[in-house]
Structure formats: structure tokens, C-alpha cells
N, C-alpha and C positions, 0 to 999 in steps of 0.2 A: 393475466397471470397464466403461465404455462406450467402444468403439473408434469414434470419430465420423468419418464420412466428411468429408474436408476437402481441397479442391484449391486450391493456390496458383496465382495468375495467372502467366503465363510471365515477366513482368517482375519477379516476386518469387520467384526460384528457390530460395532457401534461408532458413534461420533468421535470418541477419544482415540480409538485405534486408527481410524481414518486420518485424523489430524496428525498423529505422531508418525504414522508410516510415511506420509508426505515429507515430514521433517527429516527423517533418518534414512530413507531409502537411498541406496548408493546412486550418486548422480552421474550424469553424462559429462564427458569432457567437451569443452567448447572454447574456441578461440574468440575472445572479445577484444576489440580495439578501443583503448581508453582515450577519452577526450576530457580535458579539464576546462570547466567553465568558470571564469573569474566573475564574481558577483559584484554588483555596484556598492555593496557595503564592505568590501574588502575581504570577504570570505570566498570560498570556492565550493563547487560541487562537481564530482566526477561522474561521467556517464560512460557506458560501455556499449559500443556498437557491435553488431554482428551483420555482416553484409550478405545480402541475398543476390541471386542472379536473375531476378525478375525484370519485368518491363519498367521503363522509366515512369510510366503513369501509375504504377502500383504505389499504394500509400506506404509510408514509413510507419512502423508500429512502435509507439512510445510506451514503455513499461514502468510502473511504479510498484515498489515492493512494500511489504508490511512492516509492522513494528519489530525492531531488532533484526530486520532483514538486510539484504543488500542485493546487488546485481548477481551475486554468487548463490543466492537462495535457490534451492532445488526447483521450485515452481517457475522462477524466472529463467533459469538455464534450460529447463525442459521446453518451455514455450519458445524461447529464442532459437533453440535447435530445430523445432518443428517449423517455425517461420522460415528459417534459412533453407530447410529442405524443400519448402514450397515456394521459394523465390522471393520472399519478403525480407527487406532490410528492417532491422529493429534496433532500438536504442533504449537501454535500461538506465534510468536515473537512480543514482545513489543519493538518498537524503543526506543532509549535512552530517558528517562524521561517520558515515556508514560504508565508506569505500576502502577501509583499511588504514586510513590516515586521519588523525584527529584534525578537526576543522579549526579555524583560526579564532573564532568568536565563542563567547560563552553560550550564546543561543545555539540550539540544535534544530530539531524538527518536531512537528506535532501533527495532529490530525487535521489541522486547518491551514497548513503552510502552502496554500495555493499560490502565494506570491513567488515562492521559489520555483514552482512548476512553470509559471508564466515566464520568468526570466530565463530559465533553462530552455524552455521551448523556443523562445525567440532566438536564442543562441544557436541551437542545433538546426533550426530551420535554414540557417545560412549555409549549412553543409548539405542540404537536401534539395537545393534548387527550387523548382516549382512543384515538387511532389507534395501531395496532401499527407495528412497524418491521421492515424487511428490510435486510440489510447486504451490501455488496459491497466487497471489498478487492482491490487490484491489487499484485502483487509484494510489496514490504515491507509494504504495507498489508494484503495478504492474510495474511501471517504474523502481523501484529498482531491482525487480526480473529480468526483461529483461536485464538490464545492467549486472547483476551478471551472468546470463546464457550466455551472449555474452563473458564474460571474462572466463567462465568455460570451454567452448569448449565441448568436449565429455567426458562423465563420466559414468561408468557402474553403479554407485550408484545413479545417478540422472536420472530418467526416462523421465522427461519433466515438463512442467508447463502450468498454465492457468493464463492469465492476464486480469483483468476486469476493464473497464472504465479507461484505461491507458492514461495519458497525454503525448503522444509521442513527442510533441513539447512544452516544458515548456514556451517558449516565447509566442507562440500563446495562450496558456491557461491563462497565466498571463494577457495578453492583454484582453482576453474575460472576465476575472473577474473584469475588470474595465469599463465595458460598459453595458448598459441596465439593465434588471432585475438581471442579473448575478452579478452585483455589490454587491448584498446582500450577496452572498457567499464569495466574496473577502473581504468584511468588516468583516464578521464573522471569517474567517481564520486569517486575520490580527489582529483582536482584541484578539483572543485566543492565538496566538503566542506571542503577546506583553505581555500579562498577564503572560504567562509561563516564559518568560525571566526575567521579573521584579520579579516574585516570586522566581526564582532561584537565582538572584542577592542578594535579601534580605536574603535568606536562607544561602547562602555562607557567607555573612557578619555575620549572627548570629552564624554560626559554626566557624568563625575565619579563613575561607579559603580565605585569602585576595588575593592571586594570581589569583584564578579563578574569584573571585568577581570583581577584577579590569579589567579583560578581558571583562566582561559584561558592566561594567561602562564606558569603553572606547568607547562603541558603540554609546553613546550619548543619547539624549532625544528621546525615542521611541514613546512617546505620540503624537508627531507631524506627525508620519507616517500615510499616508492616504490610501495607496494601498498595495497589496501583493508584487507588484514589488518593491516598496520602502523598504519594510521589507527585501526582499531578497537582495537588493542592500546594505542596511546598516547593516544587521544582518547576514543572512545566508551566504552570500559570504565571508566576512572577517573572520567569525568564523571557516569556513571550508576550507580555503585555496584558494578561488577564487578571482579574481581581482575585480569583480563587478557582478551585476545581469546578464548582457548579457553573461559574461564568464561562470558563473554557469549554465545558461540555455543551452548554446551551448555544454558544456562538459558533461552534465548529462541527456540530452534528449535521451530517448531510441530509438526514431525513426531512429536515425542515425546508430544504431548498430545491427539492426534486422538481417542483412545478415550474421552476425558472429555467430548467435545462431545455434548450431549443434544438439540440442535435439528437440523432438516434442513439439510444443507450440500452444495453442489455444488462440486467442485474441477475447474477447467479448466486443463489443462496441454498442452504440446506436446513431442514427443520431440526436436525439433530446436531447442529453446530454447538459445541460446548462453550464457546466464547460469546456467541451472539444469541441471546434469548429470543424466542419467537415474538415477544411483545415489542421488540425493537424493529421488526420488519415493517416496511411501509404498507399502507392499504393499497392493494393493487387496483382497486376501483378509482383511486384518486391520482393515479400516475398520469403523466403527460401522454399524449397520443402516440408519440414516437418512442416511448419507453416500455420495455417488456420485462417482467419478472419471471425468471425461470427458477422454480422452487422444487427441490427434490426432497424426498422423505429422509434420505440418508446422504452421507458425503462428508460430514464433519466440517472442520474449518480449513479451507483451502486444501481439501483432501481430494474427494471425488475420484477415487480409484475404483473403477467398475470391475465387476466380475467378468465382463465380456470385452472390456476395452480399458487397459491401463492408462491410455491417453485420453480418456473421456473428456476431462476438463479442457485440455489443450485443443481437442477437436471441436468442442462447442465454441471456444473462443475464435478459432480459425474460421469456422463457419460464419460467425457473426461478422468478422472482419471482411470476409468475401462478400457478404451481403451489402456492406458499406462501399466496397470497392467499385 
């Protein structure tokens, strides 16, 4: 474990302000080149490339966003911009239904959808020639990434990964989102997810896709759901083959698979993350030899805006990628 020196600016005094500032800070403009990946099950996933001018042997950086995010999320755009400035080509994957267009199937995405990452990775590799890849995941995307790396084992084309603000224990994080001020985030996520499911159901009906619309209708009245746990129990679990929320959380929490990861990985976490409680963090003494935990006292959830370096998070990620390169 590395105890990283990090100082918040006076106007971001706690984990909540750090988290919200990253979400609402004015973003940079960036030209992204979209590619649609047609999936074997008939659905699609959109990815957004940003081309760098680096050497052919430099890795392509593959990015995964968080819950209710997209390739347009501020932390994705900011990192892709820095990567482009330093010569790296990057590709940001939008999970199903997150690219601005409703996906074709009732299923969406969840914290364990590593099968989608594998299929998309194999598709984008064909556009990258023989270049290796480095991976970066944020929040839910970090959890998905770590699950995928554990399943991957060793690979000459995957150099390693960086996971930021990862919910290693989905059960603990879901519980945290139902207590104290953190209930604000839980209500926000639940509301966004419910609206997305209802919009998809209505769109399917409009298109005449009755089979998929019925799958969503069978989920029942979503407006009565009060917590993210209830949403996962009534929606996420049945849509994606889990018995219930506890089964989903147990099978998809990345904390239980860290020992299976064979490539170098950096975990960046903050002690004052309002979404990820300290008890969900992995035991640094039990981490694989090639895995490092960078733990700060402050920084919030995918925040990490430093008093001395507004690009502190992006710089740490870039440094880790360069060490893999």
C-alpha cells in the first residue's frame, strides 16, 4: 500500500465536494471518433476513439466509465485529452445503452459485465494492429475491469490496468448509499436507472419489439423502488441472470478475485470516498505481488482535485501507464 500525499483545495473540504466538483466542473472539448461494435447477441456497443501521435509501439489505452456515465463523462474526456497530448491513442467503451442511443435488448450493463469487455476488446484490437493495450476503469468500470483481468490471466497484448474508486464490495457500497448524506447518491443513481429502464420499455413498445418490452414490463412497478439495493434486486439481478441482489453482489464484487489477476494493476482509492466505505477496501497485505494500492486521505469518489495539481488523478494514471509501456 502506498500512502499518497494529497491535499484538497480549501474550496473542496470533504469527499462530497470533491466528488461533485468532478461531476459538474466545466469540461474540455474533445473530438472523439465513434465506432459501433455489433455484438454476437444482436445488440451493439459504441466506443469512442481519440487518436494520439505517438509511436506505433505505444499501447492503446482502453477506458471504462462508471455507473450512469459514458464516454462523455468529465473524467473520461479529461483523461483522453491528456493521453492525446502525450501521444497515446485511447478508446472509451460505452456500456450498453450509455452512448446516447437505446440498446436493442432488455439487458443493460452491470458491475460484472466482463463478457462485454472481452467482446469489445477483441473487436477493437483489429483496429490497433499489433499494439498492446493498457486499461483504465472508473468506479463500476473499475470493478468490471478487475473482474475481466482476473478472468483473462496472462496476456502478451494486455500490459496491465488502473482501477479508480472501485466498489470492491458491492454489498457494502449499496448499504452505504442508503445511509447518511450518501443517500443523495443512492437516490440519484436509482432515479437515473429507473428512468432509463422506463424509457427503454416505451421505446421498445414504439418500435414493436414486444418480446424485449415484455421482459421490462415483467419487472413490475419501478416507481415504488426507494434504494439502489431494491433496484438491483428487482431489475439488475433478474435481467442479467442472478437470483437476487445478494447473489449479484456476491458474484460480481471484484474484491474476491484480486488474487487471480496476473498483470500489473494500480488501485487508486480515497479514504473519504462517500460511496465506497473503508471496510470494502482490500487488505493491502493480501494483494498480488504485481498489484499496488494507492490510498489517499482525501479525494472523494473519482474526484482527486489537488490544491497543487488539478490534473492529479490523470497524472497518476498516465504515470502508471508509462510504467507499463
